[in-house]
ZAGU-924697 format. One record per residue (C-alpha): residue number from 0; residue in one letter; y negated, z, x. Coordinates in steps of 0.02 Angstrom, whole numbers, plus 50000, padded with zeros to 5 digits. Layout:
<fimars>
@seq: NUM; type: a; c2: Y; c3: Z; c1: X .
...
</fimars>
This chain:
<fimars>
@seq: 0; type: m; c2: 43426; c3: 47716; c1: 53230 .
@seq: 1; type: r; c2: 43414; c3: 47560; c1: 53119 .
@seq: 2; type: i; c2: 43433; c3: 47568; c1: 52929 .
@seq: 3; type: t; c2: 43436; c3: 47427; c1: 52802 .
@seq: 4; type: i; c2: 43375; c3: 47476; c1: 52628 .
@seq: 5; type: y; c2: 43415; c3: 47377; c1: 52471 .
@seq: 6; type: n; c2: 43308; c3: 47405; c1: 52316 .
@seq: 7; type: n; c2: 43421; c3: 47341; c1: 52177 .
@seq: 8; type: s; c2: 43307; c3: 47403; c1: 52037 .
@seq: 9; type: m; c2: 43157; c3: 47339; c1: 51942 .
@seq: 10; type: m; c2: 43050; c3: 47484; c1: 52007 .
@seq: 11; type: r; c2: 42954; c3: 47508; c1: 52169 .
@seq: 12; type: h; c2: 43007; c3: 47652; c1: 52282 .
@seq: 13; type: p; c2: 42887; c3: 47728; c1: 52412 .
@seq: 14; type: m; c2: 43015; c3: 47794; c1: 52537 .
@seq: 15; type: h; c2: 42958; c3: 47932; c1: 52656 .
@seq: 16; type: l; c2: 43044; c3: 47997; c1: 52812 .
@seq: 17; type: h; c2: 43001; c3: 48172; c1: 52875 .
@seq: 18; type: g; c2: 42988; c3: 48204; c1: 53062 .
@seq: 19; type: f; c2: 42971; c3: 48024; c1: 53122 .
@seq: 20; type: d; c2: 42869; c3: 47866; c1: 53111 .
@seq: 21; type: f; c2: 42972; c3: 47708; c1: 53095 .
@seq: 22; type: r; c2: 42951; c3: 47523; c1: 53127 .
@seq: 23; type: v; c2: 42973; c3: 47400; c1: 52983 .
@seq: 24; type: i; c2: 43072; c3: 47261; c1: 53067 .
@seq: 25; type: n; c2: 43092; c3: 47123; c1: 52935 .
@seq: 26; type: g; c2: 43089; c3: 46986; c1: 53066 .
@seq: 27; type: k; c2: 42920; c3: 47038; c1: 53140 .
@seq: 28; type: g; c2: 42988; c3: 47082; c1: 53313 .
@seq: 29; type: e; c2: 42858; c3: 47160; c1: 53427 .
@seq: 30; type: k; c2: 42728; c3: 47151; c1: 53289 .
@seq: 31; type: s; c2: 42829; c3: 47263; c1: 53172 .
@seq: 32; type: p; c2: 42710; c3: 47388; c1: 53087 .
@seq: 33; type: l; c2: 42730; c3: 47575; c1: 53113 .
@seq: 34; type: k; c2: 42742; c3: 47681; c1: 52956 .
@seq: 35; type: n; c2: 42808; c3: 47844; c1: 52886 .
@seq: 36; type: v; c2: 42802; c3: 47786; c1: 52703 .
@seq: 37; type: l; c2: 42868; c3: 47616; c1: 52652 .
@seq: 38; type: d; c2: 42835; c3: 47554; c1: 52474 .
@seq: 39; type: i; c2: 42989; c3: 47447; c1: 52437 .
@seq: 40; type: m; c2: 42960; c3: 47320; c1: 52299 .
@seq: 41; type: p; c2: 43086; c3: 47276; c1: 52161 .
@seq: 42; type: m; c2: 43238; c3: 47178; c1: 52226 .
@seq: 43; type: e; c2: 43171; c3: 47190; c1: 52405 .
@seq: 44; type: t; c2: 43271; c3: 47220; c1: 52563 .
@seq: 45; type: d; c2: 43190; c3: 47306; c1: 52712 .
@seq: 46; type: t; c2: 43252; c3: 47358; c1: 52884 .
@seq: 47; type: i; c2: 43175; c3: 47507; c1: 52972 .
@seq: 48; type: e; c2: 43202; c3: 47574; c1: 53149 .
@seq: 49; type: f; c2: 43156; c3: 47737; c1: 53233 .
@seq: 50; type: l; c2: 43201; c3: 47835; c1: 53389 .
@seq: 51; type: a; c2: 43300; c3: 47988; c1: 53332 .
@seq: 52; type: n; c2: 43243; c3: 48100; c1: 53476 .
@seq: 53; type: e; c2: 43183; c3: 48255; c1: 53381 .
@seq: 54; type: e; c2: 43323; c3: 48373; c1: 53334 .
@seq: 55; type: g; c2: 43326; c3: 48445; c1: 53160 .
@seq: 56; type: d; c2: 43374; c3: 48409; c1: 52980 .
@seq: 57; type: w; c2: 43251; c3: 48278; c1: 52916 .
@seq: 58; type: f; c2: 43224; c3: 48234; c1: 52733 .
@seq: 59; type: f; c2: 43217; c3: 48050; c1: 52681 .
@seq: 60; type: h; c2: 43166; c3: 48024; c1: 52500 .
@seq: 61; type: c; c2: 43071; c3: 47925; c1: 52369 .
@seq: 62; type: h; c2: 42896; c3: 47992; c1: 52341 .
@seq: 63; type: i; c2: 42911; c3: 47967; c1: 52152 .
@seq: 64; type: l; c2: 42974; c3: 48141; c1: 52114 .
@seq: 65; type: y; c2: 43087; c3: 48104; c1: 51967 .
@seq: 66; type: h; c2: 43171; c3: 47968; c1: 52072 .
@seq: 67; type: m; c2: 43199; c3: 48097; c1: 52209 .
@seq: 68; type: m; c2: 43271; c3: 48221; c1: 52085 .
@seq: 69; type: a; c2: 43386; c3: 48085; c1: 52016 .
@seq: 70; type: g; c2: 43469; c3: 48070; c1: 52186 .
@seq: 71; type: m; c2: 43358; c3: 47955; c1: 52290 .
@seq: 72; type: n; c2: 43361; c3: 48066; c1: 52444 .
@seq: 73; type: r; c2: 43461; c3: 48096; c1: 52601 .
@seq: 74; type: v; c2: 43456; c3: 48215; c1: 52750 .
@seq: 75; type: f; c2: 43464; c3: 48145; c1: 52928 .
@seq: 76; type: a; c2: 43541; c3: 48273; c1: 53047 .
@seq: 77; type: v; c2: 43484; c3: 48240; c1: 53225 .
@seq: 78; type: d; c2: 43588; c3: 48324; c1: 53360 .
@seq: 79; type: d; c2: 43692; c3: 48480; c1: 53325 .
@seq: 80; type: y; c2: 43541; c3: 48577; c1: 53266 .
@seq: 81; type: k; c2: 43571; c3: 48758; c1: 53217 .
@seq: 82; type: n; c2: 43452; c3: 48800; c1: 53076 .
@seq: 83; type: p; c2: 43441; c3: 48990; c1: 53055 .
@seq: 84; type: l; c2: 43392; c3: 48966; c1: 52872 .
@seq: 85; type: l; c2: 43550; c3: 48863; c1: 52837 .
@seq: 86; type: p; c2: 43703; c3: 48957; c1: 52899 .
@seq: 87; type: d; c2: 43815; c3: 48836; c1: 52801 .
@seq: 88; type: k; c2: 43734; c3: 48663; c1: 52809 .
@seq: 89; type: a; c2: 43877; c3: 48573; c1: 52721 .
@seq: 90; type: k; c2: 43867; c3: 48691; c1: 52571 .
@seq: 91; type: a; c2: 43676; c3: 48679; c1: 52567 .
@seq: 92; type: y; c2: 43686; c3: 48488; c1: 52566 .
@seq: 93; type: k; c2: 43810; c3: 48491; c1: 52421 .
@seq: 94; type: m; c2: 43691; c3: 48604; c1: 52324 .
@seq: 95; type: l; c2: 43549; c3: 48481; c1: 52359 .
@seq: 96; type: q; c2: 43652; c3: 48336; c1: 52292 .
@seq: 97; type: r; c2: 43695; c3: 48435; c1: 52133 .
@seq: 98; type: e; c2: 43511; c3: 48475; c1: 52106 .
@seq: 99; type: s; c2: 43470; c3: 48292; c1: 52137 .
@seq: 100; type: n; c2: 43587; c3: 48236; c1: 52000 .
@seq: 101; type: m; c2: 43506; c3: 48331; c1: 51857 .
@seq: 102; type: p; c2: 43540; c3: 48269; c1: 51681 .
@seq: 103; type: h; c2: 43397; c3: 48184; c1: 51588 .
@seq: 104; type: f; c2: 43375; c3: 48181; c1: 51400 .
@seq: 105; type: m; c2: 43292; c3: 48044; c1: 51298 .
@seq: 106; type: i; c2: 43271; c3: 48017; c1: 51111 .
@seq: 107; type: q; c2: 43172; c3: 47892; c1: 51010 .
@seq: 108; type: n; c2: 43160; c3: 47845; c1: 50827 .
@seq: 109; type: d; c2: 43078; c3: 47702; c1: 50733 .
@seq: 110; type: f; c2: 43019; c3: 47751; c1: 50559 .
@seq: 111; type: a; c2: 43015; c3: 47574; c1: 50489 .
@seq: 112; type: t; c2: 42993; c3: 47496; c1: 50318 .
@seq: 113; type: n; c2: 43172; c3: 47429; c1: 50315 .
@seq: 114; type: g; c2: 43261; c3: 47581; c1: 50385 .
@seq: 115; type: n; c2: 43272; c3: 47710; c1: 50521 .
@seq: 116; type: d; c2: 43323; c3: 47651; c1: 50695 .
@seq: 117; type: g; c2: 43346; c3: 47768; c1: 50841 .
@seq: 118; type: e; c2: 43441; c3: 47815; c1: 50996 .
@seq: 119; type: l; c2: 43481; c3: 47971; c1: 51096 .
@seq: 120; type: m; c2: 43538; c3: 47975; c1: 51277 .
@seq: 121; type: l; c2: 43593; c3: 48108; c1: 51400 .
@seq: 122; type: m; c2: 43628; c3: 48045; c1: 51576 .
@seq: 123; type: n; c2: 43624; c3: 48079; c1: 51761 .
@seq: 124; type: a; c2: 43639; c3: 47961; c1: 51909 .
@seq: 125; type: r; c2: 43817; c3: 47911; c1: 51861 .
@seq: 126; type: w; c2: 43865; c3: 47970; c1: 51686 .
@seq: 127; type: s; c2: 43788; c3: 47908; c1: 51523 .
@seq: 128; type: l; c2: 43814; c3: 47976; c1: 51347 .
@seq: 129; type: g; c2: 43718; c3: 47879; c1: 51215 .
@seq: 130; type: t; c2: 43711; c3: 47864; c1: 51026 .
@seq: 131; type: e; c2: 43621; c3: 47731; c1: 50923 .
@seq: 132; type: w; c2: 43593; c3: 47735; c1: 50735 .
@seq: 133; type: r; c2: 43531; c3: 47616; c1: 50602 .
@seq: 134; type: l; c2: 43504; c3: 47702; c1: 50435 .
@seq: 135; type: g; c2: 43453; c3: 47599; c1: 50284 .
@seq: 136; type: y; c2: 43361; c3: 47665; c1: 50132 .
@seq: 137; type: n; c2: 43497; c3: 47604; c1: 50014 .
@seq: 138; type: n; c2: 43685; c3: 47573; c1: 50012 .
@seq: 139; type: m; c2: 43663; c3: 47386; c1: 50030 .
@seq: 140; type: h; c2: 43579; c3: 47403; c1: 50200 .
@seq: 141; type: g; c2: 43703; c3: 47542; c1: 50240 .
@seq: 142; type: y; c2: 43720; c3: 47660; c1: 50386 .
@seq: 143; type: e; c2: 43788; c3: 47633; c1: 50561 .
@seq: 144; type: v; c2: 43813; c3: 47746; c1: 50713 .
@seq: 145; type: e; c2: 43877; c3: 47690; c1: 50884 .
@seq: 146; type: t; c2: 43919; c3: 47813; c1: 51024 .
@seq: 147; type: h; c2: 43966; c3: 47771; c1: 51203 .
@seq: 148; type: l; c2: 44018; c3: 47880; c1: 51351 .
@seq: 149; type: g; c2: 44023; c3: 47787; c1: 51516 .
@seq: 150; type: r; c2: 44012; c3: 47803; c1: 51704 .
@seq: 151; type: y; c2: 43924; c3: 47684; c1: 51823 .
@seq: 152; type: i; c2: 44033; c3: 47634; c1: 51970 .
@seq: 153; type: g; c2: 44006; c3: 47544; c1: 52134 .
@seq: 154; type: k; c2: 43870; c3: 47554; c1: 52265 .
@seq: 155; type: m; c2: 43745; c3: 47455; c1: 52162 .
@seq: 156; type: q; c2: 43792; c3: 47536; c1: 51995 .
@seq: 157; type: w; c2: 43783; c3: 47374; c1: 51896 .
@seq: 158; type: l; c2: 43951; c3: 47407; c1: 51810 .
@seq: 159; type: m; c2: 43989; c3: 47541; c1: 51679 .
@seq: 160; type: p; c2: 44160; c3: 47560; c1: 51595 .
@seq: 161; type: f; c2: 44148; c3: 47663; c1: 51435 .
@seq: 162; type: i; c2: 44237; c3: 47729; c1: 51283 .
@seq: 163; type: g; c2: 44152; c3: 47714; c1: 51114 .
@seq: 164; type: f; c2: 44156; c3: 47752; c1: 50930 .
@seq: 165; type: d; c2: 44082; c3: 47643; c1: 50793 .
@seq: 166; type: w; c2: 44057; c3: 47707; c1: 50614 .
@seq: 167; type: r; c2: 43974; c3: 47605; c1: 50479 .
@seq: 168; type: y; c2: 43960; c3: 47600; c1: 50290 .
@seq: 169; type: r; c2: 43871; c3: 47483; c1: 50172 .
@seq: 170; type: k; c2: 43894; c3: 47415; c1: 49997 .
@seq: 171; type: m; c2: 43851; c3: 47232; c1: 49978 .
@seq: 172; type: g; c2: 43905; c3: 47226; c1: 49794 .
@seq: 173; type: k; c2: 44057; c3: 47121; c1: 49840 .
@seq: 174; type: d; c2: 44197; c3: 47125; c1: 49967 .
@seq: 175; type: e; c2: 44108; c3: 47034; c1: 50107 .
@seq: 176; type: h; c2: 44218; c3: 47036; c1: 50261 .
@seq: 177; type: e; c2: 44136; c3: 46926; c1: 50391 .
@seq: 178; type: k; c2: 44225; c3: 46840; c1: 50535 .
@seq: 179; type: n; c2: 44163; c3: 46845; c1: 50714 .
@seq: 180; type: i; c2: 44151; c3: 46693; c1: 50829 .
@seq: 181; type: f; c2: 44331; c3: 46722; c1: 50882 .
@seq: 182; type: g; c2: 44394; c3: 46705; c1: 50703 .
@seq: 183; type: q; c2: 44436; c3: 46890; c1: 50685 .
@seq: 184; type: v; c2: 44400; c3: 46979; c1: 50521 .
@seq: 185; type: n; c2: 44277; c3: 47120; c1: 50551 .
@seq: 186; type: k; c2: 44268; c3: 47237; c1: 50401 .
@seq: 187; type: k; c2: 44088; c3: 47291; c1: 50409 .
@seq: 188; type: d; c2: 44073; c3: 47372; c1: 50237 .
@seq: 189; type: n; c2: 44174; c3: 47524; c1: 50287 .
@seq: 190; type: r; c2: 44228; c3: 47543; c1: 50467 .
@seq: 191; type: a; c2: 44275; c3: 47681; c1: 50589 .
@seq: 192; type: a; c2: 44342; c3: 47620; c1: 50756 .
@seq: 193; type: v; c2: 44371; c3: 47683; c1: 50934 .
@seq: 194; type: s; c2: 44340; c3: 47562; c1: 51077 .
@seq: 195; type: l; c2: 44358; c3: 47532; c1: 51263 .
@seq: 196; type: g; c2: 44231; c3: 47424; c1: 51350 .
@seq: 197; type: v; c2: 44125; c3: 47380; c1: 51500 .
@seq: 198; type: m; c2: 43940; c3: 47345; c1: 51522 .
@seq: 199; type: y; c2: 43870; c3: 47243; c1: 51666 .
@seq: 200; type: t; c2: 43686; c3: 47226; c1: 51712 .
@seq: 201; type: l; c2: 43635; c3: 47047; c1: 51747 .
@seq: 202; type: p; c2: 43476; c3: 46992; c1: 51837 .
@seq: 203; type: m; c2: 43314; c3: 47032; c1: 51743 .
@seq: 204; type: l; c2: 43400; c3: 47189; c1: 51674 .
@seq: 205; type: v; c2: 43494; c3: 47093; c1: 51539 .
@seq: 206; type: n; c2: 43651; c3: 47189; c1: 51490 .
@seq: 207; type: v; c2: 43812; c3: 47101; c1: 51442 .
@seq: 208; type: q; c2: 43939; c3: 47211; c1: 51353 .
@seq: 209; type: a; c2: 44123; c3: 47175; c1: 51314 .
@seq: 210; type: e; c2: 44214; c3: 47294; c1: 51196 .
@seq: 211; type: v; c2: 44386; c3: 47295; c1: 51115 .
@seq: 212; type: y; c2: 44423; c3: 47411; c1: 50967 .
@seq: 213; type: h; c2: 44584; c3: 47500; c1: 50923 .
@seq: 214; type: d; c2: 44619; c3: 47373; c1: 50783 .
@seq: 215; type: g; c2: 44608; c3: 47226; c1: 50904 .
@seq: 216; type: i; c2: 44431; c3: 47169; c1: 50860 .
@seq: 217; type: f; c2: 44338; c3: 47104; c1: 51013 .
@seq: 218; type: r; c2: 44148; c3: 47107; c1: 51027 .
@seq: 219; type: l; c2: 44037; c3: 47027; c1: 51157 .
@seq: 220; type: s; c2: 43852; c3: 47075; c1: 51163 .
@seq: 221; type: l; c2: 43697; c3: 47021; c1: 51258 .
@seq: 222; type: m; c2: 43541; c3: 47132; c1: 51254 .
@seq: 223; type: r; c2: 43381; c3: 47179; c1: 51343 .
@seq: 224; type: e; c2: 43254; c3: 47315; c1: 51300 .
@seq: 225; type: d; c2: 43078; c3: 47347; c1: 51362 .
@seq: 226; type: i; c2: 43033; c3: 47170; c1: 51419 .
@seq: 227; type: p; c2: 42852; c3: 47182; c1: 51484 .
@seq: 228; type: v; c2: 42744; c3: 47053; c1: 51393 .
@seq: 229; type: s; c2: 42580; c3: 47137; c1: 51440 .
@seq: 230; type: k; c2: 42522; c3: 47308; c1: 51498 .
@seq: 231; type: r; c2: 42557; c3: 47386; c1: 51328 .
@seq: 232; type: l; c2: 42665; c3: 47258; c1: 51238 .
@seq: 233; type: r; c2: 42855; c3: 47261; c1: 51256 .
@seq: 234; type: a; c2: 42990; c3: 47149; c1: 51182 .
@seq: 235; type: g; c2: 43178; c3: 47161; c1: 51160 .
@seq: 236; type: f; c2: 43327; c3: 47068; c1: 51090 .
@seq: 237; type: m; c2: 43512; c3: 47086; c1: 51048 .
@seq: 238; type: v; c2: 43643; c3: 46958; c1: 50997 .
@seq: 239; type: n; c2: 43831; c3: 46981; c1: 50982 .
@seq: 240; type: s; c2: 43992; c3: 46894; c1: 50935 .
@seq: 241; type: d; c2: 43993; c3: 46975; c1: 50762 .
@seq: 242; type: l; c2: 43849; c3: 46855; c1: 50723 .
@seq: 243; type: e; c2: 43726; c3: 47001; c1: 50722 .
@seq: 244; type: y; c2: 43556; c3: 46983; c1: 50806 .
@seq: 245; type: m; c2: 43392; c3: 47077; c1: 50826 .
@seq: 246; type: a; c2: 43221; c3: 47041; c1: 50902 .
@seq: 247; type: d; c2: 43076; c3: 47162; c1: 50917 .
@seq: 248; type: l; c2: 42899; c3: 47188; c1: 50981 .
@seq: 249; type: r; c2: 42826; c3: 47358; c1: 51023 .
@seq: 250; type: y; c2: 42647; c3: 47407; c1: 51062 .
@seq: 251; type: i; c2: 42627; c3: 47566; c1: 51165 .
@seq: 252; type: i; c2: 42488; c3: 47680; c1: 51099 .
@seq: 253; type: t; c2: 42527; c3: 47835; c1: 51202 .
@seq: 254; type: r; c2: 42671; c3: 47890; c1: 51313 .
@seq: 255; type: n; c2: 42763; c3: 47959; c1: 51161 .
@seq: 256; type: m; c2: 42705; c3: 47844; c1: 51021 .
@seq: 257; type: g; c2: 42696; c3: 47661; c1: 50979 .
@seq: 258; type: v; c2: 42705; c3: 47537; c1: 50836 .
@seq: 259; type: r; c2: 42853; c3: 47419; c1: 50820 .
@seq: 260; type: t; c2: 42901; c3: 47268; c1: 50719 .
@seq: 261; type: h; c2: 43074; c3: 47191; c1: 50719 .
@seq: 262; type: y; c2: 43195; c3: 47079; c1: 50628 .
@seq: 263; type: d; c2: 43377; c3: 47133; c1: 50607 .
@seq: 264; type: s; c2: 43511; c3: 47017; c1: 50538 .
@seq: 265; type: d; c2: 43583; c3: 47157; c1: 50431 .
@seq: 266; type: m; c2: 43425; c3: 47249; c1: 50377 .
@seq: 267; type: g; c2: 43294; c3: 47110; c1: 50379 .
@seq: 268; type: f; c2: 43112; c3: 47125; c1: 50433 .
@seq: 269; type: g; c2: 43032; c3: 47294; c1: 50464 .
@seq: 270; type: a; c2: 42879; c3: 47375; c1: 50542 .
@seq: 271; type: g; c2: 42843; c3: 47556; c1: 50579 .
@seq: 272; type: v; c2: 42795; c3: 47695; c1: 50699 .
@seq: 273; type: l; c2: 42903; c3: 47729; c1: 50852 .
@seq: 274; type: i; c2: 42912; c3: 47906; c1: 50921 .
@seq: 275; type: n; c2: 42998; c3: 47941; c1: 51087 .
@seq: 276; type: y; c2: 43028; c3: 48086; c1: 51206 .
</fimars>
């Protein structure tokens, strides 16, 4: 049996096959190395080959456990093997896939000098429900909450259509209705809008997002989080067609805590403590 494996992520995946050793072909011919764990690097393609001559149900999975539990596993059934512990193999496999698509919860909040920025996300291998908030300490900076529910589609899962809701309020002291780059009037002082959109992941994990709201306003965004600058320093940015932009730097102190500084076009410069779970 010959299998070609595409790693379309920015993470390494040590893939392990139970029951067999396999050759890593990759153009090496007779000198192909024999392994039972292959550490596949980011954006790497590997071809493996093994002789499927041992009957049974054999587990093939990533050795990073939370990757395995997020769905990075398969079962190779060799021959018509009757497992006395699995009277209904099809049902057991469906249960395995449900267990391997467990939802994961994440929340983080930046307690900064210019406001309170945070996000919450609940997702599995396909579905994503996320909320972001930017809460100022006064009415001039205002308050904004964006929520998106989407589903990744396709084999590579680069594309996610979504529905969204955007609520914001601020008081600039005058009726300041800004125009976006398309010449549309976007009433930012007081806005509640439902949207349909799509997000696509470009190379280097840069996300491009196109969104149209129920009142006809169109927004195009470009963003990237968690850019590795050094072992503990991360950067990020966001820019959109509403002429909003943000840039940040974060220093990781522990797994659940860091310090962050950023500049936001609406809320200005801020620095604070970032807590995440």
